[in-house]
N, C-alpha and C positions, 0 to 999 in steps of 0.2 A: 526406425527413424528416431533421432534424438530430438527432444523438445526442451527448449529453454523457457522456463515459466516466466511470465511477465514480472513477477515480484523480484526475480533474480536480475533481469536486465534493467528494471527500474532502479535497482540498487546501485547502478553506476552513478546515480545522483546522490547516493548516500554519503554521509559524512562520518567516517569511522577511523579509529586509531589503528596504526600499524601494529601487527602482532610481533614484529621483530623484537620488541622489548622483552618478550617472553624468553628470548634466548640469552638474556644477560643477567638472569637471576638464579638463585640456588633453588632448583626445582624440588629437590628432596625435602628441603626445609619447608617450602611452601606447601607441599603435599601433606606434611605433618600438621601444619597450621590449618589446612583445609579439613582434615579429619577431626581436629579439635573443634573447629567451628561448627561442623555438622552436629556434633554432640551437644555443644554448649548453647548454640543459637537456633539451629533448625529443629532439633527434636522438641524443645519446649513449644515452639510455634505449631509444629505438627500435632503434638499431643492436645494442644488447646483446640485445634480444629477437628478433633475426634479421630485422628490417625492412630491406628493400633501399633504397638511395638513390632508386631510381626510384619506388617506392611512396610513400616519404616526401615527395618533391618533388611528386608528383601530388596527394597529399592535403593537404599543408600548405604547399607552396611559394608559393602565391598567396592564402592565406587571410587574412581580416581578422577583427577582433573583432565579435561580435554583441552590440551594446549593449542589446538588448531582453531578453536572458536575465535572469531574476530572480536575486536573492541576490548581486549583484555588490558587491565592495569594491574599486573602482578605486584604483590607486596614487595617492596625493596627496589622496584624498577625506578629509574630516574624520572623525574617529572618531565624532563625534556623528551625522553623516549616515549613516555606514556602519552604525550601530547603531539606526537608526530603524526600528521594527518596525510591521507592520500593526496597525491598531487595529480590525479587523473585529469586529463583534459575534458572540458565540457563537450558533450556531443549533442547534435541537433535533435530536437524532439522527433523529427521525421525518421530517425534511425529506429526508434522504438515502435513505430507504426508502419514499418516497411512491408512491402508486398511479400517478400520472402519469408516473413514471420507470419503474416496474416493468412496467406493462401492455404498452407497446410492445415491451419486451425479451422478455417472455414469448411474445408472438405470433410475433415473428421468430425467437426461439430454438426454438420448436416446429417451425417450418419448416426451420431449419438441422439440427435433430436428424433430421428425416425425410430431408432431402436428402443428408446425409453419414452415413446409417445404416450402410452397409457399412464405410466407413472407421472409424467409431467402434466398430463391433463388434470389429475387429482391435485398435484402440488400447486399448480397455477390457480386452480379454483379455491383451494384452501387458504393460500397465503396472499393471493392477489399480485404476485410478482411474475412478470412475463417469463416464459420458459427460456427464451433466448438469452435473457440477462443471466438467469441461473446457470445455464450451460456455458456462457462466456466466462463467468467467474471460475467455474470448474476448469475450463481450459487454461485460464491465466494462472491459477494457483498450482495445478498439478498436471497440465497437459492431458485432461480427461482421465486422470488417474494413472497415466503412463509413467510419470516421473517418479523415480525412486526416492523415498523419504527414509533414509537409512540410519539416522543418528539415534542413539540412546537419549531419549528426551530428558530423563532425570539427570544424566551426566552433563548434557549441554546446559540445562537450566541451573544446575548447582554450580557449574563453573562460572557462568555469568553472574550468578547471585553472589559468589564469593569474590570475584575479581574482575567483574565487567564494569562498563561505564555507567550502567543504570542498575545498580545493585538492588535497590528496593523493589523495582519493578520485577526483576527476575526472582527475587526472594518470594514475592507474592505468587508468581507463576509456578515456582517449584512446589509450594504448599498446595496450590490448586491441582497440580499433576498428581500429588500424593492422594488428594481427595478422590480423583478419578479412579485410582487403583483401589482405594478403600471402598468405594461404592460399586466396584466390580464391573465397570463399563468395558474394560479391556484388560487382558492379561499383561503382566509386566513385560514379557518378551516382545509383545506387539506394540508397546507404547513408544512408537517411533516419531521422530520429528525432523524438521529442517535444522540447520546449524543455529537458527535463531530460536529454536524451541517450539515452532509452530507445528501443529499436529494434523496428520491425515491429509486427505484429498482437498478439503477446503482451507487447510492451513490456519486453523484456529489456534490461538494461544490457549493454554489450559483453562484460564478463567473464562474465556469466551466459549470454550467447549461446554463448561458447566452451565452457562447461561443460555446458549443458543442451540446446541446440538440436539438432534431429534431422533428418536427411535421410530422411523417411519414404517419399517417392516414388521414391527411388533414382536421382535425376538427377545426383548428385554434388555438390549444393549444399544447404545448410541454409537454405532460402529462407522465412524467416518474414515476408517482406514481401508476397509474392503467392501463395504456396502454402498453401491451407487445410490439406491433410493434414500438411505440415511444421509448421504452426502448432499444430494440435491435438495432434500427437504430442509436440511440444516442451513444451507445457503439461503434458501427462500425465507426461512424463519428469522434469520439474522437481519435480512433487509426489511422484513415486515415490522419487526420489533424496533427497528431504528427509524421507522416512519415512512416507508415506501408508499408513495401515493398511487394507488391502483388506478389503472386506466390512463396513466401518463407515460410518455417516453422520457428519456434522459435529456434530450436536447435536439437542436436542429443546426446544421451547418448554415451559416448566413454570410451575406456580404454586408460589411460594416463600413459606411462612408466616413470620410475624414471628419465630418462635423460631429460624429459621435466619438468622444474622447476615449482612447484605449485605457485611460486611467480610471474609467468607470467600471472596470472589471471587478468581479468578485461577489461572494454571497452576501456581503453587507450593503450592496448597492443595487439590489433588485428593484424592479418596477414592472407594472403590467406589460405583457408582451406587446399589447397594442401601443404602448408608449414608445417602445423601441421601433415599432413599425412607423409611427408618426415621425420619428427622427430620421427615417430612411433605411432602417435595417430591412433586408430582404432575404428570404430563403433562396438557396441556390437552385439551379435547374428550373427556374420559373415557377416553383411551387409556392403556394400560400401557406401561412401558418394555419393550423386547424382552428376553426372558429371557436371551438370550446376552449382553446388555449389563450385566446386574446385577452381575456380578463384576468388571467392567472399570472402569477409572478414568473418573470424570466430574468436570467442573469447573464451578463456579458462574460464570455469565456474566450480568452485569446492566449493560448499556451505559449506562443512564440511572439506575442505582441503583434505588430503589423507585419511580421516576417513569416506568417504562416496562416493556416486556416483559422477562421473565427466561428463562434457559435453563440446561439442563445440557448442557454442551459435551463433546465427546470430544477426544482428542488431535488428530484430524484438523482441528478448528477452528484449532488453533495451527499446523498445517502450512499451512493457507490463509494465515495471517499471514506466512509466509515470502515470499509474493508481494508483500505490502504490509503493513507493521507498523501496521495499524489494526484495532481491533476491529470498527468499522463496515464496513470493506472486507470482512473475512472473513464477517461476518454477512450482508452483501449477497449475497456469492457463494453461501453456503449456502441462504439464503432463495430467491434466484432459481432455483437448481437445484431446490429442492423444488417451486417453482411451475410448472415445466415439466410436472410430473405433476399436482399438485392446486393450481389457481390460487386459493389462499385466503390472505388476509392473516393476520398474527399475531392471536391472540385478544385479548391485552392491548393497550391503546392507549398511544401515546407522549404524555405530558403536555407542555404548552407550557413550554419551558425557555428561559432567556436572561436578558437584562437586564444582561449583563456582557460584557467583551471578553476576548480571549485574553491581553492584557497583565495584566488583573485576575487571571486564573488563574495566570499566571506569578508575579506578586507574592505570591500566597498560597502557591504552591509554594516560593518562596524562604524565606518565613517558616517553613514547616514543615521545610525542610531545615536551617535554623539550629537546629532542635530535634532534629536527627539522625533525622528521619523520612524514609523512602525513598518518594519520590513518583514515581520513575521518570524523574527529570530535570525541571528547571524550564524546560519547553518551551512552556507555555501550552496543552498538550493535556490533556484529562481522560481519561487512560488508567486501566487497572484499578488501578495502584498509587496514583494520586491519589484514585480513588474509595474504595479501602479506607482510605486515610489520613483522608479526610473522615469516613467512617463511624466509625472508631476515635476521632477527635477528638470527634464528636458524643456517643458513648457516654461518654467520659471527662468530658464537660461536662453530663451529665444531659439530653441531648437525644435524641429518638427518631431513630435512625440512618436516614438516607435514602441515604447514600453518594453524594450528588451535590450540588454547591454551587448556591446562588443568590447574588444580589448581596449580600444581607444577611449570609449565612453567610461569604462570602469576606472581608468586612470584619471579621467577628468572629474568624476563625481567626488566632491570634497564636502 
């Protein structure tokens, strides 16, 4: 059975340049420029970080560009071609939390929780992160290790560092990958990554590997490629070091009445959960919020505005976003973790949304930015700052706030 990891289908929301521009340039010339760049720019940086000439030559001495990597801006490509963005239609958040994706992961996840119970007992006690959260991230990043991670990491990283859209970021990650080899954590032939350069089953970028990967089984290597214990402990260590609050969940599905503005969403507008309750927020299925949570901070979360399920999130929701800066990613992780125990969908339904493209959203964001409105960046993504900006605009223009755009509203917002 094939698995599509959540990072891949969340990437439908990503804002990236077309790779067609790579077909309009002199590749042979650029390959020569690439080789010269490795020698003149990358080797001095690597040497400064303690990389030996032997490791450098083994990893980069015979490497060529990978022209299939997304987000490339080859030298000599026209600016127009380099800035040609995907015109993919926006898809409803419900698509990314659909039953046909969740059910296989629930079934296999329950089996993994049972198989690795003793290991997870220790990891949960050591790091204070619930096992279900750890296993859900494992599922999302690599389908419990079943998804192939086939790319030569150094080649991918070097290509993006040389002619990607975020050169400095990938340059730093390329050097970090060389450090991994220098320190002997993994042989060169096994240093495999995604097309974005993310490593192993938890999909850590090389710098994150160096900071958070764990040698759980004590074999002297932090092997997140083939060792399940190392993988699970590394995920838990990442969350702990980012501030995971032990003993708390990620959040609660809730019914949010109209008198609570949807524009109050986001991590900057938290208040005690008791305050949300006083304003009329209720947990679904007749449940009450845990008494211990009432005095603690809660945050309104409405990924589709008034057009889908709503939640009172805890700080741990935003810790999950450290793995992937997407509300839908963090929600997927929390929901999947919950369903290992009680396999029930959200009570509220996702409405059908769409009829516009990411570029349409970006154009709307640019217009709002010109009015000094913070939309979280004109990136074509409908994050919480864009949702709250939409809701505020609706209120100011005597419209019922939904905090989520449609094609007509996008055209109206000026």
